[in-house]
SESE-284220 format. One record per residue (C-alpha): residue in three letters; x, y, z. Coordinates in steps of 0.1 Angstrom, whole numbers, padded with zeros to 4 digits, always signed. Layout:
BEGIN
ALAXYZ...
REM end
This chain:
BEGIN
MET-0651-0270-0086GLN-0628-0242-0098LEU-0652-0215-0089ALA-0657-0228-0056SER-0620-0230-0048ARG-0614-0193-0057ALA-0637-0182-0031LEU-0615-0197-0004ALA-0591-0168-0002ALA-0616-0141-0010SER-0624-0136+0029ALA-0654-0112+0016ALA-0680-0136+0011ALA-0711-0120-0008LEU-0745-0132+0006SER-0777-0143-0013ALA-0797-0109-0018PRO-0827-0099-0040ARG-0817-0078-0071ALA-0815-0044-0063ALA-0838-0020-0086LYS-0827-0001-0116CYS-0791-0021-0114ALA-0782-0005-0081VAL-0752-0022-0062PRO-0766-0037-0033ALA-0750-0023+0000PRO-0728-0048+0017VAL-0741-0068+0046ALA-0724-0072+0083VAL-0719-0105+0093SER-0714-0108+0131ALA-0715-0142+0149SER-0705-0145+0188ARG-0671-0160+0179SER-0661-0131+0158LYS-0640-0102+0171ALA-0647-0081+0144VAL-0677-0073+0121ALA-0669-0071+0087PRO-0694-0058+0056THR-0697-0087+0031ARG-0704-0082-0006ARG-0738-0095-0018SER-0745-0122-0043GLN-0756-0108-0078GLY-0779-0139-0082PRO-0814-0141-0068GLY-0821-0157-0034ARG-0831-0147+0000GLN-0810-0128+0024VAL-0793-0154+0050SER-0807-0157+0083VAL-0777-0160+0109LYS-0786-0177+0143VAL-0764-0180+0170ALA-0771-0212+0192ALA-0757-0229+0221PRO-0729-0254+0209GLU-0734-0289+0206SER-0708-0316+0218PRO-0679-0308+0189ALA-0655-0332+0172SER-0622-0338+0184SER-0599-0310+0182GLY-0585-0305+0149GLU-0609-0328+0129VAL-0631-0317+0101ILE-0664-0334+0094VAL-0688-0320+0067ASN-0719-0340+0056PHE-0752-0330+0042ASP-0789-0343+0048ASN-0817-0340+0025THR-0844-0356+0048THR-0844-0332+0079ASP-0860-0301+0062SER-0888-0305+0035GLY-0876-0269+0017TYR-0836-0273+0021THR-0806-0294+0020VAL-0787-0293+0055ILE-0750-0291+0055SER-0732-0295+0088VAL-0698-0283+0094GLN-0674-0292+0121ALA-0640-0278+0124ASN-0614-0254+0139ASN-0622-0220+0136LYS-0602-0190+0120PRO-0608-0156+0112GLY-0634-0147+0081LEU-0642-0185+0080LEU-0679-0178+0082THR-0676-0153+0050SER-0654-0178+0033ILE-0679-0202+0034THR-0709-0183+0024ALA-0689-0170-0005LEU-0680-0206-0015PHE-0718-0214-0014ARG-0726-0183-0037ASP-0699-0196-0064LEU-0711-0228-0064GLY-0748-0215-0074VAL-0761-0226-0039ASP-0788-0203-0022VAL-0781-0201+0015GLY-0816-0197+0031LYS-0804-0197+0071ALA-0776-0206+0090VAL-0774-0220+0124VAL-0738-0207+0138GLU-0726-0224+0169GLY-0691-0229+0185ASP-0665-0208+0203GLU-0635-0191+0192ASP-0616-0223+0188ARG-0642-0246+0169ILE-0671-0241+0147ASN-0701-0263+0147ASP-0727-0249+0121LYS-0757-0257+0100PHE-0765-0242+0063TYR-0797-0246+0048VAL-0791-0245+0011ARG-0810-0251-0023SER-0804-0245-0058LEU-0811-0212-0072SER-0845-0225-0090GLY-0856-0232-0053GLY-0857-0267-0047LYS-0831-0291-0025LEU-0799-0299-0042SER-0796-0331-0061GLU-0771-0356-0043ASP-0743-0349-0066LYS-0747-0312-0060ALA-0746-0319-0023ALA-0717-0339-0026ASP-0698-0313-0046CYS-0705-0288-0019VAL-0691-0310+0008LYS-0660-0316-0010ALA-0655-0277-0017LEU-0659-0273+0019ASP-0636-0297+0030VAL-0607-0283+0008LEU-0614-0250+0025LEU-0616-0263+0061ARG-0583-0281+0057SER-0563-0253+0043LYS-0535-0241+0063PRO-0539-0220+0093THR-0530-0184+0090GLY-0493-0182+0094THR-0472-0163+0122GLU-0464-0127+0116ALA-0426-0118+0115THR-0411-0089+0128ARG-0389-0069+0105PRO-0355-0058+0113LYS-0351-0026+0134PHE-0325-0002+0115GLU-0308+0022+0141ASN-0306+0050+0114THR-0338+0047+0100ALA-0361+0044+0132ALA-0394+0062+0133THR-0386+0099+0140GLY-0405+0131+0135GLY-0436+0125+0155THR-0468+0101+0159GLY-0475+0100+0123LYS-0438+0085+0115ALA-0441+0060+0145ARG-0474+0047+0135LEU-0463+0043+0100TYR-0432+0023+0111THR-0454+0003+0132LEU-0477-0005+0105MET-0448-0016+0083ASP-0430-0036+0108THR-0442-0073+0100TYR-0438-0092+0068MET-0465-0108+0047LYS-0473-0144+0057ASN-0465-0170+0034ASP-0496-0193+0044VAL-0520-0207+0020LEU-0548-0186+0029SER-0528-0154+0029ILE-0513-0159-0005GLN-0549-0165-0018GLU-0562-0134-0004ASP-0531-0115-0019ILE-0535-0132-0052VAL-0574-0124-0054ASN-0568-0088-0041HIS-0543-0083-0072VAL-0569-0095-0096GLU-0591-0071-0083TYR-0572-0041-0072THR-0543-0044-0096LEU-0559-0058-0129ALA-0592-0045-0120ARG-0609-0078-0129SER-0637-0097-0111ARG-0626-0118-0083VAL-0648-0147-0096ASN-0639-0143-0132PHE-0605-0141-0145ASP-0583-0161-0169ASN-0551-0180-0168PHE-0529-0152-0178GLU-0546-0128-0150ALA-0540-0153-0126TYR-0504-0155-0136GLN-0501-0117-0133ALA-0519-0118-0098THR-0496-0145-0086SER-0464-0125-0098PHE-0476-0093-0084SER-0484-0110-0049LEU-0449-0125-0049ARG-0433-0091-0062ASP-0447-0079-0029ARG-0426-0103-0009LEU-0394-0092-0029ILE-0401-0057-0023GLU-0403-0062+0015ARG-0369-0078+0014TRP-0355-0055-0012ASN-0365-0024+0009ASP-0350-0041+0041THR-0319-0048+0021GLN-0312-0013+0008THR-0321+0002+0042TRP-0296-0023+0055PHE-0268-0013+0033LYS-0275+0023+0037GLU-0272+0019+0076LYS-0239-0002+0072ASP-0226+0018+0044PRO-0204-0011+0029LYS-0184-0010-0002ARG-0208-0014-0029VAL-0203-0034-0061TYR-0218-0024-0093TYR-0217-0047-0124LEU-0221-0032-0155SER-0235-0053-0182MET-0252-0048-0219GLU-0267-0080-0214PHE-0288-0096-0183LEU-0306-0128-0197MET-0326-0136-0170GLY-0352-0161-0181ARG-0383-0164-0163SER-0389-0151-0125LEU-0420-0169-0111LEU-0407-0202-0105ASN-0373-0192-0098THR-0383-0167-0072LEU-0404-0190-0057TYR-0378-0215-0053ASN-0352-0190-0038LEU-0377-0178-0012ASP-0386-0215-0004ILE-0425-0209-0007LYS-0432-0228-0039GLU-0453-0254-0022SER-0473-0229-0005TYR-0481-0213-0036GLN-0485-0245-0052GLU-0515-0254-0031ALA-0529-0218-0027LEU-0532-0217-0066ALA-0547-0255-0067GLU-0573-0245-0044LEU-0581-0214-0065GLY-0586-0239-0095TYR-0551-0231-0111ASP-0519-0250-0120LEU-0486-0231-0108GLU-0469-0248-0137THR-0494-0237-0161LEU-0492-0202-0154ALA-0457-0201-0150ASP-0457-0212-0188LEU-0473-0180-0196GLU-0444-0158-0187ARG-0424-0144-0216ASP-0385-0147-0212ALA-0370-0113-0206ALA-0354-0102-0237LEU-0325-0084-0221GLY-0297-0106-0234ASN-0285-0128-0261GLY-0258-0154-0253GLY-0234-0165-0225LEU-0224-0127-0216GLY-0258-0122-0206ARG-0265-0155-0190LEU-0235-0151-0166ALA-0243-0117-0158ALA-0275-0133-0146CYS-0257-0162-0126PHE-0237-0133-0109LEU-0266-0117-0095ASP-0279-0147-0082SER-0248-0155-0064MET-0241-0118-0054ALA-0275-0121-0036THR-0271-0156-0022LEU-0236-0142-0009ASN-0251-0116+0009LEU-0226-0091-0011PRO-0241-0054-0013ALA-0240-0054-0052TRP-0263-0037-0081GLY-0265-0046-0114TYR-0269-0020-0144GLY-0280-0026-0180ILE-0308-0013-0204ARG-0342-0019-0204TYR-0345-0033-0240GLN-0383-0027-0254TYR-0377-0055-0281GLY-0345-0072-0268MET-0322-0085-0296PHE-0349-0104-0317ARG-0375-0132-0318GLN-0360-0156-0343THR-0385-0176-0365ILE-0374-0201-0391GLN-0394-0201-0425ASN-0381-0224-0453GLY-0349-0227-0432PHE-0339-0190-0431GLN-0336-0169-0400HIS-0359-0144-0398GLU-0357-0115-0372GLN-0387-0104-0354PRO-0392-0078-0325ASP-0395-0096-0293TYR-0426-0082-0279TRP-0418-0095-0241LEU-0432-0062-0227THR-0465-0062-0247PHE-0485-0071-0213GLY-0462-0052-0190ASN-0433-0071-0168PRO-0450-0076-0136TRP-0414-0082-0116GLU-0402-0044-0122ILE-0408-0014-0106GLU-0409+0018-0125ARG-0390+0047-0106LEU-0402+0079-0124ILE-0382+0098-0098VAL-0350+0083-0104SER-0341+0098-0140TYR-0311+0115-0152PRO-0303+0137-0182ILE-0280+0121-0207LYS-0263+0146-0231PHE-0252+0138-0268TYR-0234+0159-0295GLY-0227+0196-0292HIS-0197+0214-0283VAL-0171+0220-0255SER-0163+0256-0241VAL-0135+0264-0218VAL-0143+0288-0188ASN-0127+0303-0160GLU-0139+0296-0123ASP-0119+0309-0093GLY-0088+0309-0112ARG-0091+0274-0124GLN-0096+0264-0162LEU-0129+0241-0163PHE-0145+0227-0192ARG-0182+0227-0199TRP-0199+0206-0223ASN-0228+0220-0243ALA-0250+0194-0255GLY-0271+0194-0287GLU-0291+0167-0277THR-0303+0156-0243VAL-0326+0123-0235THR-0335+0112-0201ALA-0329+0077-0187VAL-0356+0065-0164ALA-0350+0037-0137TYR-0368+0003-0138ASP-0357-0017-0110ASN-0359-0056-0108PRO-0356-0073-0071ILE-0331-0101-0072PRO-0336-0125-0042GLY-0308-0147-0027PHE-0311-0183-0019GLY-0311-0189+0018THR-0314-0154+0027ARG-0331-0123+0033ASN-0309-0106+0013CYS-0327-0091-0023ILE-0304-0070-0044ASN-0313-0049-0075LEU-0309-0050-0111ARG-0316-0014-0122LEU-0323-0013-0160TRP-0327+0021-0180ALA-0353+0032-0202ALA-0347+0061-0228LYS-0372+0087-0227PRO-0375+0122-0245SER-0364+0150-0224LYS-0390+0170-0236GLU-0422+0147-0239PHE-0439+0167-0269ASP-0430+0198-0286LEU-0462+0214-0284GLU-0451+0246-0301ALA-0439+0226-0332PHE-0472+0211-0331ASN-0492+0244-0330THR-0473+0259-0359GLY-0481+0226-0381ASP-0450+0205-0378TYR-0464+0176-0365VAL-0438+0152-0377ALA-0412+0174-0356ALA-0433+0172-0328ILE-0432+0137-0321LEU-0396+0131-0337SER-0378+0138-0306LYS-0395+0112-0288GLN-0392+0085-0312ARG-0354+0093-0315ALA-0349+0089-0278GLU-0367+0060-0270THR-0350+0041-0298LEU-0317+0043-0276SER-0333+0016-0253SER-0354-0004-0280VAL-0330-0030-0295LEU-0301-0052-0282TYR-0271-0047-0303PRO-0282-0030-0335ASP-0266-0038-0365ASP-0236-0021-0369ARG-0226-0024-0406THR-0238+0009-0413TYR-0223+0044-0398GLU-0260+0050-0384GLY-0258+0016-0368LYS-0224+0023-0351GLU-0237+0058-0340LEU-0268+0040-0322ARG-0245+0016-0307LEU-0220+0042-0294LYS-0252+0059-0281GLN-0265+0033-0265GLN-0236+0024-0245HIS-0230+0060-0235PHE-0268+0063-0224PHE-0263+0032-0200VAL-0230+0042-0186SER-0240+0079-0180ALA-0269+0072-0161THR-0251+0046-0141ILE-0223+0065-0135GLN-0248+0094-0122ASP-0265+0071-0100CYS-0238+0057-0083VAL-0220+0088-0078ARG-0252+0104-0064ARG-0256+0074-0039TYR-0221+0080-0027ARG-0225+0115-0020ASP-0258+0114-0002ALA-0236+0092+0024HIS-0206+0112+0020PRO-0215+0149+0008ASN-0181+0165+0010ASP-0156+0134+0010TRP-0139+0121-0022GLU-0112+0105-0001GLN-0135+0073+0006PHE-0149+0067-0028PRO-0127+0041-0040GLU-0131+0025-0005LYS-0172+0025-0012VAL-0175+0020-0048ALA-0161-0009-0072PHE-0172-0011-0109GLN-0169-0043-0130LEU-0170-0037-0167ASN-0184-0068-0178ASP-0167-0067-0214THR-0159-0038-0235HIS-0195-0024-0240PRO-0193-0005-0210THR-0158+0012-0211ILE-0167+0044-0220ALA-0178+0047-0184VAL-0144+0056-0176ALA-0143+0088-0200GLU-0179+0094-0183LEU-0168+0090-0145MET-0137+0116-0154ARG-0160+0137-0169VAL-0184+0139-0136LEU-0156+0142-0111MET-0137+0170-0131ASP-0167+0191-0150ASP-0196+0186-0127HIS-0174+0181-0093LYS-0146+0203-0103LEU-0119+0178-0091GLY-0085+0180-0107TRP-0071+0154-0132THR-0048+0138-0108LYS-0071+0130-0082SER-0098+0118-0107TRP-0075+0098-0125ASP-0067+0082-0094ILE-0100+0075-0083CYS-0108+0059-0115ASN-0078+0035-0113LYS-0091+0025-0081VAL-0127+0019-0089PHE-0129+0000-0122ALA-0121-0036-0127PHE-0123-0052-0164THR-0132-0087-0176ASN-0124-0097-0211HIS-0144-0124-0229THR-0127-0130-0261VAL-0094-0138-0274LEU-0103-0126-0310PRO-0090-0094-0320GLU-0116-0086-0344ALA-0143-0091-0314LEU-0126-0060-0294GLU-0144-0031-0298ARG-0131-0001-0320TRP-0148+0032-0324PRO-0139+0058-0351VAL-0123+0091-0335ALA-0144+0112-0357LEU-0178+0093-0344ILE-0168+0100-0308GLU-0157+0135-0315LYS-0190+0142-0329LEU-0213+0123-0306LEU-0194+0129-0272PRO-0168+0157-0277ARG-0159+0160-0242HIS-0152+0122-0240MET-0127+0125-0271GLN-0111+0153-0251ILE-0103+0130-0221ILE-0097+0101-0241TYR-0068+0118-0258ASP-0054+0129-0224ILE-0056+0096-0209ASN-0037+0082-0240TRP-0010+0108-0240ARG-0005+0103-0203PHE-0003+0064-0208LEU+0022+0065-0235GLN+0045+0087-0214THR+0044+0058-0189VAL+0051+0033-0217ARG+0079+0055-0226ASN+0095+0057-0192LYS+0094+0018-0190PHE+0104+0008-0227GLY+0123+0040-0237ASP+0116+0052-0274ASP+0103+0018-0286TRP+0079+0037-0313GLU+0067+0001-0325ARG+0055-0010-0288ILE+0042+0027-0283SER+0020+0021-0314ARG+0009-0011-0308MET-0001-0004-0271SER-0015+0033-0280VAL-0055+0034-0272ILE-0057+0053-0303GLU-0048+0034-0335GLU-0040+0051-0366GLN-0047+0029-0394PRO-0031+0024-0428ASN-0059+0047-0447GLY-0055+0075-0422GLU-0085+0068-0401LYS-0083+0068-0362MET-0098+0045-0339VAL-0103+0042-0302ARG-0093+0005-0290MET-0121+0005-0262ALA-0104-0028-0247PHE-0072-0009-0242MET-0088+0020-0226ALA-0107-0004-0200VAL-0071-0021-0193VAL-0054+0014-0188ALA-0081+0026-0166SER-0088-0006-0144HIS-0067-0019-0114THR-0076-0054-0124VAL-0081-0071-0156ASN-0091-0109-0155GLY-0098-0136-0179VAL-0126-0162-0177ALA-0109-0194-0178ALA-0077-0206-0170ILE-0066-0212-0208HIS-0081-0179-0217SER-0063-0157-0192GLU-0032-0171-0203ILE-0036-0166-0240ILE-0048-0128-0236LYS-0016-0125-0218GLU+0004-0141-0246THR-0016-0124-0274ILE-0040-0093-0274PHE-0028-0079-0243LYS+0010-0091-0244ASP+0024-0059-0242PHE+0000-0047-0212TYR+0010-0078-0191GLU+0049-0067-0196LEU+0040-0036-0184TRP+0017-0044-0156PRO+0022-0084-0150ASN+0001-0079-0113LYS-0029-0065-0131PHE-0039-0095-0145GLN-0059-0123-0129ASN-0081-0154-0140LYS-0115-0158-0127THR-0131-0188-0144ASN-0166-0185-0149GLY-0195-0205-0135VAL-0231-0211-0134THR-0259-0209-0104GLN-0267-0244-0095ARG-0298-0229-0082ARG-0313-0224-0114TRP-0295-0248-0137LEU-0297-0278-0116ALA-0319-0278-0085PHE-0345-0257-0102CYS-0342-0269-0137ASN-0339-0305-0131PRO-0361-0313-0098PRO-0358-0352-0102LEU-0322-0349-0101ARG-0322-0326-0074GLN-0343-0350-0054LEU-0322-0379-0063ILE-0291-0361-0054THR-0305-0349-0021LYS-0316-0382-0010LYS-0283-0399-0020LEU-0264-0374+0002GLY-0288-0371+0029ASN-0293-0333+0029ASP-0298-0304+0004ASP-0265-0284+0017TRP-0250-0288-0020ILE-0278-0264-0032LEU-0256-0236-0013HIS-0221-0257-0014LEU-0218-0273-0047ASP-0184-0290-0038ASN-0205-0318-0018LEU-0215-0330-0053ARG-0181-0351-0051GLU-0198-0372-0026LEU-0216-0389-0056ARG-0183-0405-0069LYS-0184-0433-0042TYR-0218-0441-0058ALA-0209-0442-0095ASN-0208-0477-0099ASP-0236-0485-0076PRO-0262-0504-0097GLU-0294-0491-0081PHE-0283-0455-0081GLN-0275-0461-0118THR-0311-0472-0123GLU-0325-0444-0106TRP-0301-0420-0126ARG-0310-0434-0159GLY-0349-0432-0149VAL-0342-0394-0140LYS-0324-0387-0178SER-0354-0405-0193GLU-0382-0387-0178ALA-0361-0355-0188LYS-0360-0367-0224LYS-0396-0371-0224LYS-0402-0337-0215ALA-0377-0324-0239ALA-0390-0347-0267ALA-0423-0327-0262LEU-0408-0294-0264ILE-0390-0303-0298HIS-0422-0316-0311ARG-0441-0284-0301LEU-0414-0259-0317THR-0405-0282-0347GLY-0432-0305-0353VAL-0405-0332-0355ARG-0414-0365-0333VAL-0382-0380-0319SER-0375-0410-0302THR-0368-0409-0263ASP-0347-0441-0266ALA-0322-0423-0288MET-0292-0405-0278PHE-0300-0370-0274ASP-0267-0353-0290ILE-0271-0314-0286GLN-0253-0283-0293ILE-0270-0250-0283LYS-0253-0218-0284ARG-0249-0186-0304ILE-0244-0193-0341HIS-0208-0185-0349GLU-0180-0199-0372TYR-0155-0203-0345LYS-0182-0225-0324ARG-0180-0247-0355GLN-0217-0257-0357LEU-0203-0263-0393LEU-0184-0293-0379ASN-0212-0308-0364VAL-0232-0308-0394LEU-0207-0323-0414GLY-0203-0348-0388ILE-0241-0355-0391ILE-0241-0356-0429TYR-0213-0383-0425ARG-0236-0406-0404TYR-0264-0400-0423ASP-0244-0412-0455GLN-0230-0442-0436ILE-0262-0453-0424LYS-0279-0449-0462LYS-0250-0475-0473MET-0257-0501-0445THR-0278-0532-0450PRO-0308-0536-0427GLN-0288-0562-0406GLN-0261-0535-0404ARG-0284-0506-0391LYS-0294-0529-0362SER-0260-0520-0347VAL-0263-0481-0351VAL-0268-0462-0321PRO-0300-0440-0327ARG-0294-0402-0325VAL-0314-0372-0318CYS-0292-0342-0331VAL-0304-0306-0320ILE-0286-0275-0326GLY-0301-0243-0317GLY-0289-0206-0314LYS-0292-0171-0331ALA-0271-0155-0359ALA-0266-0120-0355PRO-0288-0100-0379GLY-0255-0089-0399TYR-0237-0121-0397GLU-0244-0137-0432MET-0222-0166-0430ALA-0236-0178-0396LYS-0272-0173-0413ARG-0261-0196-0441ILE-0250-0223-0415ILE-0284-0221-0400LYS-0299-0228-0436LEU-0276-0255-0440ILE-0287-0273-0407CYS-0325-0270-0416ALA-0317-0284-0453VAL-0298-0314-0436GLY-0325-0319-0413ASP-0352-0317-0438LYS-0336-0343-0458ILE-0325-0367-0430ASN-0362-0365-0413GLN-0382-0373-0444ASP-0357-0401-0457PRO-0379-0434-0446ASP-0348-0451-0444MET-0337-0432-0414GLY-0366-0437-0392ASP-0355-0434-0356LEU-0321-0441-0364LEU-0310-0403-0371LYS-0330-0370-0364LEU-0317-0335-0371VAL-0335-0305-0358PHE-0328-0269-0354LEU-0345-0254-0322PRO-0356-0218-0332ASP-0356-0189-0310TYR-0334-0207-0282ASN-0338-0192-0249VAL-0331-0195-0212SER-0365-0215-0206SER-0358-0238-0236ALA-0323-0246-0221GLU-0342-0256-0188VAL-0356-0283-0205ILE-0332-0293-0231ILE-0300-0292-0208PRO-0315-0319-0182ALA-0323-0343-0210THR-0290-0341-0229GLU-0268-0371-0229LEU-0238-0356-0251SER-0234-0317-0257GLN-0208-0306-0281HIS-0184-0276-0271ILE-0160-0279-0299SER-0149-0247-0307THR-0113-0241-0324ALA-0090-0243-0296GLY-0076-0209-0284THR-0112-0191-0297GLU-0137-0201-0267ALA-0129-0176-0237SER-0147-0199-0214GLY-0182-0206-0222THR-0209-0216-0195SER-0232-0241-0211ASN-0207-0269-0209MET-0209-0262-0169LYS-0247-0266-0170PHE-0246-0296-0192THR-0217-0313-0168MET-0239-0305-0137ASN-0269-0323-0152GLY-0249-0355-0161SER-0242-0348-0198LEU-0210-0362-0213ILE-0190-0333-0234ILE-0176-0341-0265GLY-0152-0313-0274THR-0117-0295-0279LEU-0093-0284-0253ASP-0104-0248-0253GLY-0123-0226-0227ALA-0136-0241-0196ASN-0135-0279-0215VAL-0095-0277-0201GLU-0107-0272-0164ILE-0138-0297-0166ALA-0117-0326-0179GLU-0092-0319-0151GLU-0122-0320-0123ILE-0142-0349-0137GLY-0113-0368-0148ASP-0100-0371-0187GLU-0117-0408-0189ASN-0150-0388-0183ILE-0150-0368-0214PHE-0146-0372-0251ILE-0118-0347-0261PHE-0106-0343-0297GLY-0088-0317-0319ALA-0058-0292-0320LYS-0043-0277-0288ALA-0045-0239-0289HIS-0004-0235-0290GLU-0009-0255-0323VAL-0036-0237-0342ALA-0011-0207-0354ARG+0010-0235-0371LEU-0018-0254-0385ARG-0032-0222-0401ALA+0000-0215-0416GLU+0006-0249-0429ARG-0030-0253-0441ARG-0020-0255-0476ASN+0000-0288-0471LEU-0029-0305-0451HIS-0036-0339-0465VAL-0075-0334-0464ASP-0093-0368-0453GLU-0113-0383-0480ARG-0144-0385-0457PHE-0142-0349-0456ASN-0142-0342-0492HIS-0169-0365-0495VAL-0194-0348-0471VAL-0183-0312-0487ASN-0187-0324-0520MET-0225-0339-0512ILE-0232-0301-0502ARG-0214-0287-0534THR-0235-0309-0557GLY-0266-0302-0544HIS-0274-0332-0523PHE-0295-0314-0498GLY-0302-0283-0524TRP-0292-0245-0525GLU-0258-0257-0537ASP-0255-0220-0549TYR-0264-0205-0517PHE-0243-0229-0497GLY-0214-0221-0521PRO-0196-0197-0496VAL-0198-0218-0467VAL-0180-0246-0488ASP-0156-0220-0498ALA-0148-0208-0464ILE-0136-0244-0455THR-0117-0255-0487THR-0104-0227-0509GLY-0108-0199-0483GLY-0079-0209-0460ASP-0102-0229-0432TYR-0093-0203-0406TYR-0112-0224-0379LEU-0098-0255-0389VAL-0126-0277-0394ALA-0111-0299-0422ASN-0080-0302-0398ASP-0101-0314-0369PHE-0128-0337-0387PRO-0112-0368-0390GLY-0104-0366-0350TYR-0140-0356-0345LEU-0155-0387-0363GLU-0135-0411-0343THR-0144-0396-0311GLN-0183-0396-0321PHE-0174-0434-0327ARG-0158-0438-0294ALA-0190-0420-0278ASP-0212-0446-0296GLU-0192-0476-0284VAL-0195-0462-0249TYR-0233-0456-0250LYS-0239-0492-0259ASN-0225-0502-0226GLN-0253-0481-0204THR-0235-0492-0172GLU-0202-0475-0181TRP-0219-0445-0197THR-0239-0440-0164ARG-0209-0442-0145MET-0194-0415-0168SER-0224-0392-0165ILE-0225-0395-0126MET-0190-0384-0125ALA-0195-0356-0147THR-0221-0341-0121ALA-0201-0349-0088GLY-0169-0332-0106GLY-0191-0298-0114GLY-0183-0284-0081LYS-0159-0261-0089PHE-0181-0244-0116SER-0204-0226-0093THR-0210-0190-0097ASP-0209-0190-0058ARG-0171-0196-0060THR-0168-0174-0091ILE-0181-0143-0071ALA-0165-0151-0040GLU-0132-0150-0059TYR-0140-0115-0074ALA-0151-0102-0040ARG-0118-0113-0024ASP-0093-0107-0050ILE-0107-0079-0071TRP-0136-0059-0054HIS-0124-0064-0019ALA-0161-0064-0007GLU-0174-0079+0022PRO-0210-0095+0026CYS-0237-0074+0042GLN-0265-0097+0056VAL-0298-0084+0065PRO-0308-0100+0100GLN-0333-0126+0104PRO-0367-0118+0116GLU-0382-0124+0149ALA-0420-0144+0147LYS-0442-0125+0168SER-0456-0153+0183LYS-0438-0180+0198SER-0468-0204+0198LYS-0469-0210+0160PRO-0440-0213+0136ALA-0432-0186+0114SER-0440-0188+0081SER-0428-0158+0063
REM end
C-alpha cells in the first residue's frame, strides 16, 4: 500500500514494457486519450510485461457526478482481472492510475478508456507479473489504493501574485514572458503538494521516485515547503523595496529557532494538506518532523526571545531582518555520563539545512589586525585601516513566515570563509600546512557559539566573532540603503533602525562610525549624529560581572581603527558629563567607557558604549528596568532620564501554545467560539468566566493528562527512567547558573526524600507523588554549574533506585535540553520553578510559556514573575523569598542569619557523602555556608519549603488546582511578543507595518488554495 500510495503524486506513470536489451533505458511512451488536452510521455516500467494497449470507446452511462466507484471482476475475462473505475476526471489521472498498478506489481495488459473531460469510465485488464489473474486479496488491495487516488482533492486554483509597480516586466519580450511565468503562487492542494515532494526526491535529492526513506521524505517535504516560503519571501522583499519603509535590523548572537517544518506548516495554514498528501504517499508527517534537527543557533532565553521576536515581526508585517551567525556546531551537544556534563559538537548541519538559502553572491570582506595610516585627500585628513588578515562573510538566508499574512521576513546568518580559498603557492613550495591554515582559521569564526573565554585566545576568538558578525551586517545594511538612496545620508535614520540584543553586538557602533567616516568620508559630527539616531540597546542582565568588558590591548591588536574611534567616543562623552556635573572625577571615572583597573589594565565597558551611542535603552521587565536605573546604569539615568524605557518580554503564542499544545488550543478555541486569540492573546481573559465550570475543568484536566503521557515517554527515552503520570510534574528547565538556584530546588528535593524515608507506610499514603525534572546546560567553563549538575544526577540516582520511593518521588536530569524538548515538557508541567534570587533575573521567558500552558508557578518576586502575578492574581501563584530591595541588606547581614535546622540537615547529608562524591561537592556546600551564600539559598530555604507544602495541599484539591491553572492561562495575554514588538515599533523604532497585498484567485469557480 505504501508504494502504491507514492504513485498518486507522480503524474508520470510508467507503463509496462519489455526489458530493453543491453540495459538500455526504454524510451518513454506517449499516453493519449480523447479527453486529454496534452500528450505527455510516461516512464516505462522496469519490470517484465506487455505494453499497454489503450482503447478509446464510447462512454457508457456514468455514475452520478462526483461519485467514485471502483470494483474488480475475476470472471469476465479468462486471462485477466478486470478493474472498473468511474470517477471525476482530472489532469494526469490516467498516468497516475497506471503508475499505481506498476508500483503494486500489477501488469496492465490493456485498458478501455471511456468517458469525457469531466468523468472517466475505464476498465483495466490486469494480471500478476507471473502471468495469472490477481488473487482476491491482491485485487482488493488495488481497489483500495485506487479509491485513495480517486478521492484525493482536486487540483487547487491558481492565485495571482501581487503586481509591483517599480518591478513590472521591462526590457522586452523575454522579461515580459519571465514575469508572466512567475505570476502565480504554487498550489496547496494534496495532488500538487505530492507532485512537488516527489519532484524534489528525484531532482533535488537524486533519489528514485519509488524508493526513498523517511529522512529523504523529510528533506523533500521541507524543500517543497521552502519553495512556498521563497515565493512569499521574494514578494515581501520586493514589496519592501517598492514601498521603501523604515527597516528594522535585529542584531543578536543567538537565534534559538527550534525545528521549522511543523511550525512553518502551521503558520502557512497548510498542515492538513501536507498531512494528507504524505499519508497518501505512505508517510506520517509527525514521524518525518521528528527527524529534523534543532537548529543549533542559540543556547538559552536570549536566543529564544530573538526567535519569538522574528515570528511576531513577520506576523505584524514589520519590515524587519534578523542578523546573526550560522554556527556550524552550535554551542555544544550536552551528554551526561556518570552524572557529569560532557560537551560534544552539535553536528546539526551534517545532512544540510533544507530551510536555508546560500547566497554566495552576498559576501563581504571582514578585516582584522594590521595598522592604521593617515592620508590626506582633498585637504582632509582620512584614516585608512591596513588589515593584517581578511576573511569573507557569506550570507545564508532563512525565510521566517508570519501567521495569517503573506509577509515572510528574513533571518540572515553569516558563515566565515577564507578570503583566499586555497594557498596554491604555499602548497607548491611544500608548505602544505600553511596552504590550509588560513581556511581553518577563517572558518573557526563561525564554528561555535560562545567559545570558552577563560584564556586570552578564547577572548580573542569571541571578540573576532562579534566583529565578524556586526561588520558583515553593517556593510549589508548600508549597501541596501545606498541602493535605494545613492547620495543621500540625511534619510538614513529615517530608513534604518538597529536593535542591539544585549552587549554582544555593541562593537557595531564603532564599525558603523568607521564605515561612515573611512569608507564614505562623512565627518565625525555627521557620523555620530547618525549613530545616535539609529542604534537602540536592550539590556538583559543586572549582574555587573555579566556586562562584557574587553581589554584595550586586545582591541588595539585586533581592531586598531575601532579602538581609535572608541577613544574618541569616550573623550567626547566625558566632556558631556563634565558639562552636566562639573569636575566630579569620581563620577567621570564611574561613567567612562574605558575603565582603568587597579592593576593598570584598561578595559572597554561595552554596555556603557551601547548606552552612550543609543537613543533608547530598555530593560525587559518592569522590575528589571527599575533596577538598572538604580544600579548599573544609575549615573547614565541621571544624565539621560528620557533615554530609558521598559519593554517587558514575551513569547510567541503561536509556537508556545497553539503549536506545541494542540489539544489545549482546540479546547480554548471551542470554548471561546473562535481562534482569534492566536493573534489577539488578550482574548484569553474570557476563559476566566469558565474557571469554576466543572465540565470545562474535566476537559482541562484531560488535556493535561494527555500531555503528561507524552512527556513521560520523552523522559523515558532520554533518561531511561519511567515516571508515573499520576504524579505532579514539577519542572525547572533553564540554563544552569547559581543565580537561577537549581541548587535550592535540589536541596528541597533532598528534604522531601528524607521526610518520605522517615514516614510509615500509612503516612506515605498522604504524600503527593512528584516527578521532578531539571534540565539545562552549564557553560563549558562554569565549574560550579557543572558540579550542581552532578549533584542533581547523584541525588536522582539515589532516589530513583530506592525501593521505598516507588512513584512517590522521582528526580531526573533531562540532557541536552532544547526547543523540541520544551515543546513536549512545557504542556505537561503542573508546577514550574522560577526561583532566582530576587533582583538577578532580568525577565525570564520560560515562566510565560509555562503560564500560557496552565502551569502554576512557584517563584520569587523577580523578573517577569512580578507582572505575571499581577496579571493572573496573587492567589494563583506560589510566591516566596526575599524581595529585591532586601537582598543587599540580607547579604550584609548573612553572618548573623539564624540558619534553619532543616537546611543544615540536608547540607550535612551532602557533606557526609549520603549521595557520594562528598569531596567533589565540597565547593558547592562551601558556597552556601562558609562562602557567604551570595544568592541567599539558606535565607530563602524555609520559605521555599513552606510554599512547596502549600502547593502540595492545593494539588490534593484538584478542583482548586484546575481553577488556578485556568486562571493562569487566562492571564497570559500580556506576555505575547506581539505586544512586545508592537511597543518596540511604536516607542523605539518608529517603524510602520508594510503588508504584502493578498493574492487574487485566477478562477472564480473554485476556492483559492494557495
